Biotite code that builds the C-alpha atoms (Angstrom):
import biotite.structure as struc

atoms = struc.array([
    struc.Atom([1.185, 2.061, 10.975], chain_id="A", res_id=1, res_name="MET", atom_name="CA", element="C"),
    struc.Atom([-0.640, -1.242, 11.496], chain_id="A", res_id=2, res_name="VAL", atom_name="CA", element="C"),
    struc.Atom([-3.561, -0.168, 9.319], chain_id="A", res_id=3, res_name="ILE", atom_name="CA", element="C"),
    struc.Atom([-1.121, 0.926, 6.609], chain_id="A", res_id=4, res_name="VAL", atom_name="CA", element="C"),
    struc.Atom([0.412, -2.559, 6.602], chain_id="A", res_id=5, res_name="ASN", atom_name="CA", element="C"),
    struc.Atom([-3.034, -4.121, 6.375], chain_id="A", res_id=6, res_name="ILE", atom_name="CA", element="C"),
    struc.Atom([-3.929, -2.024, 3.338], chain_id="A", res_id=7, res_name="TYR", atom_name="CA", element="C"),
    struc.Atom([-0.535, -2.810, 1.804], chain_id="A", res_id=8, res_name="TYR", atom_name="CA", element="C"),
    struc.Atom([-1.098, -6.552, 2.226], chain_id="A", res_id=9, res_name="LYS", atom_name="CA", element="C"),
    struc.Atom([-4.635, -6.298, 0.839], chain_id="A", res_id=10, res_name="LEU", atom_name="CA", element="C"),
    struc.Atom([-3.334, -4.511, -2.253], chain_id="A", res_id=11, res_name="ILE", atom_name="CA", element="C"),
    struc.Atom([-0.583, -7.095, -2.719], chain_id="A", res_id=12, res_name="LYS", atom_name="CA", element="C"),
    struc.Atom([-3.190, -9.873, -2.445], chain_id="A", res_id=13, res_name="ALA", atom_name="CA", element="C"),
    struc.Atom([-5.371, -8.171, -5.051], chain_id="A", res_id=14, res_name="GLY", atom_name="CA", element="C"),
    struc.Atom([-8.232, -7.587, -2.627], chain_id="A", res_id=15, res_name="ALA", atom_name="CA", element="C"),
    struc.Atom([-7.967, -3.775, -2.712], chain_id="A", res_id=16, res_name="LYS", atom_name="CA", element="C"),
    struc.Atom([-6.550, -1.071, -4.958], chain_id="A", res_id=17, res_name="THR", atom_name="CA", element="C"),
    struc.Atom([-4.718, 2.092, -3.939], chain_id="A", res_id=18, res_name="ILE", atom_name="CA", element="C"),
    struc.Atom([-7.841, 4.030, -4.911], chain_id="A", res_id=19, res_name="GLU", atom_name="CA", element="C"),
    struc.Atom([-9.771, 2.196, -2.197], chain_id="A", res_id=20, res_name="GLN", atom_name="CA", element="C"),
    struc.Atom([-7.367, 3.262, 0.558], chain_id="A", res_id=21, res_name="VAL", atom_name="CA", element="C"),
    struc.Atom([-8.629, 6.203, 2.652], chain_id="A", res_id=22, res_name="PRO", atom_name="CA", element="C"),
    struc.Atom([-6.835, 9.473, 1.865], chain_id="A", res_id=23, res_name="GLU", atom_name="CA", element="C"),
    struc.Atom([-5.370, 9.660, 5.362], chain_id="A", res_id=24, res_name="ILE", atom_name="CA", element="C"),
    struc.Atom([-3.359, 6.456, 4.723], chain_id="A", res_id=25, res_name="HIS", atom_name="CA", element="C"),
    struc.Atom([-2.911, 6.563, 0.960], chain_id="A", res_id=26, res_name="LYS", atom_name="CA", element="C"),
    struc.Atom([0.487, 8.309, 0.895], chain_id="A", res_id=27, res_name="ALA", atom_name="CA", element="C"),
    struc.Atom([2.023, 5.862, 3.366], chain_id="A", res_id=28, res_name="GLU", atom_name="CA", element="C"),
    struc.Atom([0.658, 2.827, 1.538], chain_id="A", res_id=29, res_name="VAL", atom_name="CA", element="C"),
    struc.Atom([1.869, 4.220, -1.783], chain_id="A", res_id=30, res_name="GLN", atom_name="CA", element="C"),
    struc.Atom([5.329, 4.744, -0.277], chain_id="A", res_id=31, res_name="GLU", atom_name="CA", element="C"),
    struc.Atom([5.483, 1.077, 0.753], chain_id="A", res_id=32, res_name="LEU", atom_name="CA", element="C"),
    struc.Atom([4.445, 0.017, -2.733], chain_id="A", res_id=33, res_name="LEU", atom_name="CA", element="C"),
    struc.Atom([7.009, 2.349, -4.321], chain_id="A", res_id=34, res_name="ASP", atom_name="CA", element="C"),
    struc.Atom([9.788, 1.127, -2.027], chain_id="A", res_id=35, res_name="ASN", atom_name="CA", element="C"),
    struc.Atom([8.998, -2.459, -2.869], chain_id="A", res_id=36, res_name="GLU", atom_name="CA", element="C"),
    struc.Atom([9.103, -1.862, -6.605], chain_id="A", res_id=37, res_name="SER", atom_name="CA", element="C"),
    struc.Atom([12.353, 0.106, -6.272], chain_id="A", res_id=38, res_name="ALA", atom_name="CA", element="C"),
    struc.Atom([14.060, -2.776, -4.484], chain_id="A", res_id=39, res_name="THR", atom_name="CA", element="C"),
    struc.Atom([12.886, -5.280, -7.104], chain_id="A", res_id=40, res_name="GLN", atom_name="CA", element="C"),
    struc.Atom([14.495, -3.328, -9.968], chain_id="A", res_id=41, res_name="ASN", atom_name="CA", element="C"),
])
């Protein structure tokens, strides 16, 4: 889960995009992003 959090933080900082996340972690990172946007609405 640590690597997922790193990718999440990199995306939030604008250093990476979801397309740059390896497939093995992409679903988990996307879930974090989705959960964040759901709580902001």
